[in-house]
C-alpha positions in Angstrom: -3.4 -0.9 17.7 -0.7 -1.1 15.1 -2.3 1.1 12.5 -5.7 2.6 11.3 -8.4 0.1 10.6 -9.0 -0.5 6.9 -12.5 -1.1 5.7 -13.7 1.1 2.8 -11.4 3.7 1.3 -12.7 6.3 -1.2 -10.0 8.6 -2.6 -8.4 10.1 -5.6 -5.2 8.4 -6.7 -1.7 9.2 -7.7 -0.7 7.5 -11.0 2.7 6.0 -11.5 2.5 3.9 -14.7 6.1 2.6 -14.4 6.8 -1.1 -14.5 9.3 -3.0 -12.3 9.5 -0.4 -9.5 11.9 -2.0 -7.0 12.4 -1.4 -3.3 15.6 0.5 -3.8 13.8 3.0 -6.0 11.0 3.2 -3.4 13.4 4.0 -0.6 17.2 4.1 -1.4 19.5 2.0 0.8 21.2 5.0 2.3 18.0 5.8 4.2 17.6 2.5 6.0 19.5 3.3 9.2 16.4 3.8 11.3 14.6 0.9 12.9 11.4 2.7 13.8 8.6 3.3 11.3 9.0 7.1 11.4 9.8 9.8 8.8 10.4 7.4 6.0 7.9 9.2 3.8 10.3 12.1 3.5 12.5 9.9 1.4 9.9 8.0 -0.6 11.2 7.8 -4.2 13.9 10.2 -3.1 16.1 10.0 -6.2 13.1 10.3 -8.5 11.6 13.2 -6.5 14.7 15.4 -6.0 17.7 16.7 -7.9 21.2 16.4 -6.4 20.8 20.0 -5.0 17.6 18.9 -3.2 15.3 20.8 -5.5 12.1 18.9 -6.5 12.0 17.4 -10.0 9.0 19.1 -11.6 8.2 16.2 -13.9 7.9 13.6 -11.1 4.3 12.7 -10.2 4.6 13.2 -6.4 5.7 16.8 -7.1 2.7 17.5 -9.3 0.0 19.2 -7.3 -2.7 18.0 -9.7 -2.5 14.6 -8.2 -3.3 13.7 -4.6 -5.0 11.0 -2.5 -4.4 8.0 -0.4 -4.1 5.5 -3.3 -0.9 4.9 -5.3 -1.4 3.3 -8.7 1.7 1.6 -10.0 2.7 -0.4 -13.0 3.3 -4.1 -13.3 5.7 -5.8 -10.9 5.6 -3.2 -8.1 7.9 -3.7 -5.1 10.4 -6.1 -6.7 14.1 -6.4 -5.5 15.3 -6.6 -2.0 13.0 -7.6 0.9 13.4 -4.4 2.9 10.2 -3.6 4.8 11.2 0.0 4.8 9.7 0.3 1.3 6.2 -0.3 2.7 7.0 1.9 5.7 7.9 4.8 3.4 4.7 4.5 1.3 2.5 4.3 4.4 4.4 7.1 6.2 3.9 9.4 3.1 0.1 9.0 3.5 -0.9 6.2 1.1 -3.1 3.5 2.5 -3.4 1.4 -0.7 -1.2 0.5 -3.7 -2.8 -0.8 -6.8 -0.9 -2.8 -9.4 -1.3 -5.7 -11.8 1.4 -7.6 -10.0 3.3 -7.3 -6.7 6.5 -8.9 -5.5 5.4 -11.4 -2.8 7.6 -10.1 0.0 6.6 -6.5 -0.6 3.0 -7.5 -0.6 3.4 -9.3 2.8 5.4 -6.4 4.3 2.7 -4.0 3.2 -0.2 -5.9 4.7 1.7 -6.3 8.0 1.7 -2.5 8.5 -1.8 -1.7 7.2 -0.9 -0.8 3.6 -3.3 -2.7 1.3 -1.9 -4.0 -1.9 -4.7 -4.5 -4.4 -3.8 -6.7 -7.4 -5.9 -6.2 -10.5 -5.9 -7.4 -14.1 -3.8 -5.4 -16.5 -7.0 -4.4 -18.4 -8.5 -3.0 -15.2 -5.2 -1.2 -14.3 -5.3 0.5 -17.7 -8.9 1.6 -17.1 -7.7 3.2 -13.9 -4.9 5.0 -15.6 -7.2 6.2 -18.3 -9.8 7.5 -15.8 -7.1 9.4 -13.9 -5.7 10.9 -17.1 -9.2 12.1 -18.0 -9.8 13.5 -14.5 -6.9 13.7 -12.0 -9.5 14.0 -9.3 -11.4 10.8 -10.2 -12.3 8.7 -7.2 -11.6 5.1 -6.6 -13.4 3.0 -3.9 -11.5 0.1 -2.3 -13.9 -2.0 -0.4 -11.9 -4.5 1.7 -14.9 -6.4 3.2 -16.2 -7.0 -0.3 -12.7 -7.3 -1.8 -13.5 -5.0 -4.6 -12.2 -1.9 -6.3 -14.4 0.5 -8.2 -13.8 3.5 -10.5 -16.7 5.6 -9.2 -16.9 7.8 -12.3 -17.5 4.8 -14.7 -18.8 2.1 -12.4 -16.1 -0.3 -13.6 -15.4 -2.8 -10.8 -13.1 -5.7 -10.2 -12.5 -8.1 -7.3 -9.2 -8.8 -5.7 -7.8 -11.6 -3.5 -6.5 -11.4 0.0 -5.6 -14.0 2.7 -8.5 -14.3 5.2 -6.2 -13.9 8.2 -4.6 -10.8 6.8 -7.9 -9.4 5.8 -9.2 -9.8 9.4 -6.1 -8.1 10.7 -6.4 -5.1 8.3 -10.1 -4.6 9.2 -9.2 -4.6 12.9 -6.0 -2.6 12.6 -4.0 -5.5 14.0 -0.5 -6.5 13.3 0.5 -10.1 14.2 1.2 -9.2 17.9 -2.1 -7.3 18.2 -3.9 -10.4 16.9 -2.3 -12.7 19.5 -3.1 -10.2 22.2 -6.8 -10.1 21.1 -7.1 -13.8 21.5 -5.0 -14.0 24.7 -7.9 -15.5 26.7 -8.4 -18.2 24.2 -4.7 -19.0 24.2 -4.6 -19.1 28.0 -7.7 -21.3 28.1 -6.2 -23.7 25.6 -2.9 -23.7 27.5 -4.6 -24.5 30.8 -6.5 -27.5 29.3 -3.3 -28.8 27.7 -1.7 -29.1 31.1 -4.0 -32.0 32.0 
């Protein structure tokens, strides 16, 4: 199994109302030497999280103990820039299982789904409701329901649907990457191949 199955996630969220967050900000290029999906979370938003002397920047949200959870809420156009899949790796490795925004770069969105990180695209109006709810209560809970394709602010009941490709949805709910999926239907492939020989 490539990653944990994703069905329903209830969690508090970390707010980052910054627009046009690109992949170089998510994981700076100097940390792209590794090829395995390990320890990238240590350098997530590295230049925003730390000063040159390695001390944490107190005003950055990931260094604020008030905020925690498995959901990252970003501003519009999250994951733009280069196509590095390490950006999704870093977010997942840090502990997030879902990123919410009003718009995602297509390649970032695809890279995220492929490793079990669910990108939930909502309207700008709903995104603002989420930010307002977290501002009112940093511990407010969101529910991301993949089978129903919905996201709910539990404190207010506000709810919105989101879109996802059916194949990718199936993979996420089973914890499959593309190779896992092919392995799961191996017998069907073998049967089809056998029939095709005649």
